[in-house]
C-alpha positions as CSV (number, residue, x, y, z in Angstrom):
1,X,-31.9,73.6,-123.5
2,X,-30.3,76.3,-125.9
3,X,-27.3,75.5,-127.6
4,X,-24.3,77.5,-126.9
5,X,-23.7,78.3,-130.7
6,X,-24.4,81.9,-132.5
7,X,-23.9,83.4,-135.2
8,X,-21.0,85.9,-135.5
9,X,-21.1,86.7,-139.4
10,X,-23.3,86.8,-142.4
11,X,-22.6,87.1,-146.1
12,X,-24.5,86.7,-149.5
13,X,-23.6,86.5,-153.2
14,X,-25.9,86.9,-156.4
15,X,-24.4,86.7,-159.8
16,X,-24.5,89.7,-161.8
17,X,-27.0,88.4,-164.7
18,X,-30.5,89.3,-164.0
19,X,-33.5,87.3,-165.8
20,X,-36.9,89.5,-165.4
21,X,-40.2,88.3,-166.2
22,X,-40.2,90.3,-169.4
23,X,-37.3,87.9,-170.7
24,X,-39.6,85.3,-170.1
25,X,-42.3,86.6,-172.3
26,X,-40.1,86.0,-175.1
27,X,-38.9,82.4,-173.9
28,X,-42.5,80.7,-172.8
29,X,-46.1,81.3,-173.0
30,X,-46.4,83.5,-169.8
31,X,-46.5,87.2,-168.8
32,X,-45.2,89.3,-165.7
33,X,-48.5,89.6,-164.5
34,X,-49.4,85.9,-164.5
35,X,-45.8,85.3,-162.7
36,X,-46.2,88.1,-160.1
37,X,-49.9,87.1,-159.1
38,X,-49.0,83.5,-158.4
39,X,-45.6,83.7,-157.1
40,X,-44.4,87.5,-156.2
41,X,-41.2,86.9,-158.4
42,X,-40.3,89.7,-160.7
43,X,-36.8,89.0,-161.1
44,X,-34.1,86.4,-160.6
45,X,-30.1,86.2,-160.9
46,X,-28.6,83.4,-163.1
47,X,-25.0,82.4,-162.6
48,X,-22.3,83.1,-165.6
49,X,-20.4,80.1,-167.5
50,X,-17.6,80.1,-165.2
51,X,-19.6,80.5,-161.6
52,X,-20.7,77.2,-159.9
53,X,-22.2,76.3,-156.5
54,X,-18.9,76.4,-155.1
55,X,-17.6,79.5,-156.5
56,X,-20.7,81.4,-155.3
57,X,-20.5,80.0,-152.0
58,X,-16.8,80.8,-151.7
59,X,-18.0,84.7,-152.3
60,X,-20.7,84.5,-149.4
61,X,-18.2,82.9,-147.3
62,X,-15.4,85.6,-147.6
63,X,-18.1,88.2,-146.9
64,X,-19.3,86.0,-143.8
65,X,-15.8,85.9,-142.6
66,X,-15.0,89.6,-142.9
67,X,-18.5,90.4,-140.8
68,X,-17.3,87.9,-138.1
69,X,-13.8,89.5,-137.9
70,X,-12.1,86.0,-138.1
71,X,-9.8,84.7,-141.1
72,X,-10.7,81.2,-142.7
73,X,-7.6,79.4,-141.0
74,X,-9.7,79.9,-137.9
75,X,-12.7,77.8,-139.2
76,X,-13.0,73.9,-137.8
77,X,-15.7,73.0,-139.9
78,X,-17.5,74.0,-143.4
79,X,-20.8,72.3,-144.1
80,X,-22.7,73.2,-147.2
81,X,-26.4,72.8,-147.9
82,X,-26.8,72.2,-151.6
83,X,-28.7,70.2,-153.9
84,X,-26.7,71.4,-157.1
85,X,-23.0,70.8,-156.3
86,X,-20.1,71.5,-159.0
87,X,-20.1,67.7,-159.2
88,X,-21.0,64.4,-157.6
89,X,-17.4,64.5,-155.6
90,X,-15.8,66.3,-154.3
91,X,-18.3,68.0,-151.8
92,X,-18.9,71.7,-152.9
93,X,-17.9,72.6,-149.2
94,X,-14.4,71.0,-149.8
95,X,-14.0,73.2,-153.0
96,X,-15.2,76.0,-150.8
97,X,-12.3,75.5,-148.2
98,X,-9.6,75.2,-150.8
99,X,-10.9,78.5,-152.5
100,X,-10.9,80.8,-149.4
101,X,-7.8,79.0,-147.5
102,X,-9.7,77.4,-144.8
103,X,-6.8,75.0,-144.2
104,X,-7.9,73.6,-140.8
105,X,-11.3,72.9,-141.5
106,X,-13.2,69.5,-142.0
107,X,-16.0,69.6,-144.9
108,X,-19.0,67.9,-146.1
109,X,-22.5,68.7,-148.0
110,X,-26.1,68.1,-146.9
111,X,-28.7,67.7,-149.5
112,X,-32.0,68.3,-148.1
113,X,-33.0,70.5,-151.4
114,X,-34.7,73.8,-150.1
115,X,-34.2,72.5,-146.3
116,X,-30.5,72.1,-147.0
117,X,-29.5,75.5,-145.2
118,X,-31.4,74.5,-142.1
119,X,-30.0,70.9,-141.8
120,X,-26.3,72.1,-142.3
121,X,-26.9,74.7,-139.9
122,X,-28.2,72.4,-137.2
123,X,-25.3,69.9,-137.9
124,X,-22.8,72.5,-137.2
125,X,-24.5,73.9,-134.1
126,X,-24.6,70.4,-132.8
127,X,-20.8,70.0,-133.6
128,X,-20.0,73.2,-131.6
129,X,-22.4,72.1,-128.8
130,X,-20.7,68.7,-128.6
131,X,-17.1,70.2,-128.3
132,X,-16.1,68.8,-131.7
133,X,-15.8,72.6,-133.3
134,X,-15.2,76.0,-131.9
135,X,-15.8,77.7,-135.3
136,X,-18.1,76.7,-138.4
137,X,-19.0,78.1,-141.7
138,X,-22.4,77.0,-142.8
139,X,-23.1,77.7,-146.5
140,X,-26.3,77.5,-148.5
141,X,-25.4,77.8,-152.4
142,X,-27.2,76.5,-155.5
143,X,-27.0,76.8,-159.4
144,X,-30.7,75.8,-160.1
145,X,-30.4,77.3,-163.5
146,X,-28.4,74.4,-164.7
147,X,-31.3,71.9,-163.9
148,X,-34.3,74.0,-164.9
149,X,-36.5,72.9,-167.8
150,X,-36.5,76.3,-169.5
151,X,-39.6,75.0,-171.6
152,X,-41.7,74.3,-168.8
153,X,-43.4,77.7,-167.8
154,X,-44.7,76.1,-164.5
155,X,-41.1,75.7,-162.9
156,X,-38.6,77.8,-165.2
157,X,-39.9,81.1,-163.8
158,X,-39.5,80.2,-160.0
159,X,-35.9,79.6,-159.7
160,X,-32.5,81.4,-159.6
161,X,-29.0,81.0,-158.8
162,X,-26.8,82.2,-155.5
163,X,-25.2,81.8,-152.2
164,X,-25.3,82.7,-148.6
165,X,-23.1,82.2,-145.7
166,X,-22.9,82.2,-141.7
167,X,-20.1,81.8,-139.2
168,X,-21.1,80.2,-136.3
169,X,-19.2,79.9,-133.0
170,X,-19.6,79.0,-129.5
171,X,-21.1,81.4,-127.5
172,X,-19.4,82.5,-124.3
173,X,-21.6,82.0,-121.4
174,X,-23.9,85.0,-120.0
175,X,-23.6,86.6,-123.6
176,X,-26.3,86.8,-126.1
177,X,-26.8,84.4,-128.8
178,X,-27.6,80.7,-129.2
179,X,-30.2,78.3,-130.8
180,X,-33.1,78.1,-128.8
181,X,-35.0,75.2,-130.5
182,X,-34.6,73.2,-133.8
183,X,-37.3,70.8,-135.7
184,X,-36.3,68.8,-138.8
185,X,-39.0,66.6,-140.6
186,X,-39.1,64.8,-143.8
187,X,-41.7,62.3,-145.7
188,X,-39.9,60.1,-148.8
189,X,-43.3,59.0,-149.4
190,X,-43.8,62.5,-151.3
191,X,-40.7,62.9,-153.1
192,X,-42.4,62.5,-156.6
193,X,-43.9,65.7,-155.8
194,X,-40.7,67.6,-155.9
195,X,-37.6,66.1,-157.2
196,X,-34.7,65.7,-160.0
197,X,-33.2,62.8,-161.4
198,X,-29.4,62.5,-161.6
199,X,-26.7,60.4,-163.1
200,X,-26.9,57.7,-161.0
201,X,-30.6,57.2,-161.1
202,X,-31.9,53.8,-162.7
203,X,-31.8,54.0,-166.0
204,X,-29.8,56.9,-165.8
205,X,-29.6,57.5,-169.5
206,X,-33.0,58.1,-170.2
207,X,-33.2,60.7,-167.7
208,X,-32.0,64.3,-167.3
209,X,-31.3,66.1,-164.3
210,X,-34.4,68.6,-164.4
211,X,-36.6,69.8,-161.9
212,X,-40.0,68.3,-161.6
213,X,-42.7,69.6,-159.6
214,X,-46.5,69.2,-158.9
215,X,-46.7,72.9,-158.1
216,X,-50.4,72.6,-156.5
217,X,-49.5,69.9,-153.9
218,X,-46.1,71.4,-153.2
219,X,-47.7,74.4,-152.2
220,X,-50.4,72.9,-149.8
221,X,-47.9,70.9,-148.2
222,X,-45.5,73.7,-147.7
223,X,-47.8,75.8,-145.9
224,X,-48.9,73.0,-143.8
225,X,-45.2,71.8,-142.9
226,X,-43.7,75.3,-142.5
227,X,-46.5,76.3,-140.1
228,X,-46.4,73.4,-138.1
229,X,-42.6,73.1,-137.7
230,X,-42.3,76.9,-136.7
231,X,-45.2,76.4,-134.2
232,X,-43.3,73.5,-132.7
233,X,-40.0,75.2,-132.9
234,X,-41.6,78.2,-130.8
235,X,-43.2,75.8,-128.2
236,X,-40.0,73.9,-127.4
237,X,-38.2,77.4,-127.0
238,X,-41.0,78.4,-124.8
239,X,-42.2,81.6,-127.0
240,X,-44.9,82.4,-129.2
241,X,-44.9,84.2,-132.5
242,X,-45.5,87.6,-130.6
243,X,-42.0,87.0,-129.0
244,X,-40.4,87.2,-132.6
245,X,-38.5,90.2,-133.9
246,X,-38.4,88.7,-137.3
247,X,-39.2,85.5,-139.3
248,X,-36.7,84.9,-142.5
249,X,-38.8,82.3,-144.4
250,X,-37.8,80.0,-147.3
251,X,-38.3,82.4,-150.4
252,X,-40.0,80.2,-152.8
253,X,-43.4,81.8,-153.4
254,X,-44.9,85.0,-151.7
255,X,-48.4,83.2,-151.3
256,X,-46.5,80.5,-149.3
257,X,-44.9,83.2,-147.2
258,X,-48.2,85.1,-146.5
259,X,-50.0,82.1,-145.9
260,X,-47.4,80.8,-143.3
261,X,-47.3,84.2,-141.5
262,X,-51.1,84.2,-141.4
263,X,-51.3,80.9,-139.9
264,X,-48.6,81.8,-137.2
265,X,-50.4,85.1,-136.5
266,X,-47.3,86.9,-137.6
267,X,-47.8,90.6,-139.5
268,X,-46.1,90.6,-142.8
269,X,-44.1,93.9,-141.0
270,X,-42.1,91.2,-139.2
271,X,-41.5,88.9,-142.3
272,X,-38.6,89.4,-144.3
273,X,-39.3,89.2,-148.1
274,X,-36.8,89.3,-150.9
275,X,-38.4,86.5,-153.4
276,X,-39.4,89.2,-155.8
277,X,-35.8,90.1,-156.5
278,X,-34.2,86.7,-156.1
279,X,-36.8,83.9,-157.0
280,X,-35.9,80.4,-155.1
281,X,-32.6,80.0,-154.6
282,X,-33.3,76.8,-152.6
283,X,-30.7,76.0,-149.8
284,X,-29.4,79.8,-150.4
285,X,-32.5,81.6,-149.8
286,X,-32.5,82.0,-146.0
287,X,-28.8,82.8,-145.7
288,X,-29.3,85.4,-148.5
289,X,-32.3,86.8,-146.9
290,X,-30.8,86.6,-143.5
291,X,-27.8,88.6,-144.7
292,X,-30.0,91.2,-146.5
293,X,-32.0,91.7,-143.0
294,X,-28.7,92.3,-140.8
295,X,-27.4,94.7,-143.7
296,X,-30.6,96.3,-143.6
297,X,-30.6,96.8,-139.8
298,X,-33.8,94.7,-139.3
299,X,-32.2,92.7,-136.1
300,X,-30.7,93.9,-133.0
301,X,-28.8,92.0,-130.5
302,X,-31.3,89.8,-128.1
303,X,-34.0,89.6,-130.8
304,X,-35.6,86.3,-131.8
305,X,-35.7,85.1,-135.0
306,X,-37.5,82.1,-137.0
307,X,-36.0,80.3,-139.9
308,X,-38.1,78.0,-141.5
309,X,-38.0,76.1,-144.7
310,X,-39.7,73.5,-146.9
311,X,-38.3,71.4,-149.8
312,X,-38.1,68.4,-152.2
313,X,-37.9,65.2,-150.6
314,X,-40.2,66.0,-148.9
315,X,-38.2,67.8,-146.2
316,X,-39.3,71.0,-143.8
317,X,-37.9,72.3,-140.6
318,X,-37.8,75.5,-138.4
319,X,-35.6,77.0,-135.8
320,X,-35.8,79.6,-133.1
321,X,-32.4,81.6,-132.3
322,X,-31.4,84.5,-130.0
323,X,-29.5,86.9,-132.2
324,X,-26.0,88.0,-131.3
325,X,-25.9,91.4,-132.6
326,X,-24.1,90.9,-135.8
327,X,-23.2,94.1,-137.8
328,X,-22.1,94.4,-141.5
329,X,-19.3,96.6,-142.2
330,X,-19.6,99.3,-144.8
331,X,-17.0,97.6,-146.8
332,X,-18.9,94.3,-147.3
333,X,-21.0,94.2,-150.2
334,X,-24.6,92.5,-149.6
335,X,-27.5,92.5,-152.0
336,X,-30.1,95.2,-150.5
337,X,-33.5,95.9,-151.1
338,X,-36.8,94.5,-150.0
339,X,-40.2,93.9,-151.2
340,X,-42.4,96.7,-151.4
341,X,-45.8,95.7,-152.8
342,X,-47.5,92.2,-152.4
343,X,-49.3,90.3,-155.1
344,X,-52.9,89.4,-154.7
345,X,-53.3,85.9,-153.0
C-alpha cells in the first residue's frame, strides 16, 4: 500500500574547496588515470575548517524549504542520516533545527552509514503515514574528510563532504506523489568489511576514528545487495525497471553503479550519476544527486523513481516512489552538472 507521504522540496550543499585527483598525486602514490579507472571519481568537495555536518545540513535544509515553499516553523520533525555528526550529542538534527529556526520540530539522527538517508527517509514517511507528523525534513549530511586516513590511497581518494535534504509532506488524496515500496536490510556479521572506530570503542585510546574498508569485498557485496533490494522494492510496488523514469543510486563508485544498472536491465541514460564531481559523501549522496536531478529537469510529475544505497554495517536498501512534480526556483543555488564520460569497467 502506498504511503501518502511525498517529497515537496529538495536542497543540496557542497563546500567550496575542491580536491582533485591531481592533488592526490602529490599526497599519496596514485594518479588520475588509476583513480578514474577504478572509481569514476575526478574530484570531491572538502569542508572548510568552520564547517560541520550540521552547518552543511542546515544550508541544504534552507534550500529545500525554499523549494517546498514553507517555513522552518512549519516542520514537525527533522531526521538526519549521518555517520559523522558534529559530536556524540546532541544530534546533528537538533543542531540543524536550531540553525534553521524549526522551533516546533522534534529531532533525531539515524546512523546506517551510506544507507543513512534511506533509513531516515523511511522513518519520516512512516511518521507521516501514522499521523504523527504532517511535514518532515530529511537530511543526509557528512564530513567524511575528518575520519579519512589521508595516507591510505585505497580509501582517501573515495570520500568527500556535503549535504542534501528533502521536505516530505502528507500527500492529499488523489494528488500525485507517494512512496510505493521500501526495503531496508543489514548484516552485522560483515561489519569488519567497512567500519570506523569511535571514542566509545573498547580500548578507545588505541583507536583512531578512521575509515577501514576491504574494498574488493565491499564492491562485491554492494552490487548484489543494491540490485537485490531494488528488485524487491520494484516487485513490492508492482513495477519493473522499464517503469522507472530515473534511478538515483548511492554515489560510491561508478563501476558499482553501472554493475547494478546492468543487473536491473536499466540503461545508464536513466541512471543519475554525479560521483565524478562529488566522490562518496555517504548519507548525503542520494539527496545531493536527487536535488541535482530535479534542478536539471530530469523528473516530471508522475515519474517513478528508484533510490538505492549500500553502506557500512553492512546496511543496504531501496525504495520506489512517485514523483510529485517539485521544481527548483531560479533563486535557489544547487550543485549542477552530470557525468559525461564513463571510465572503463
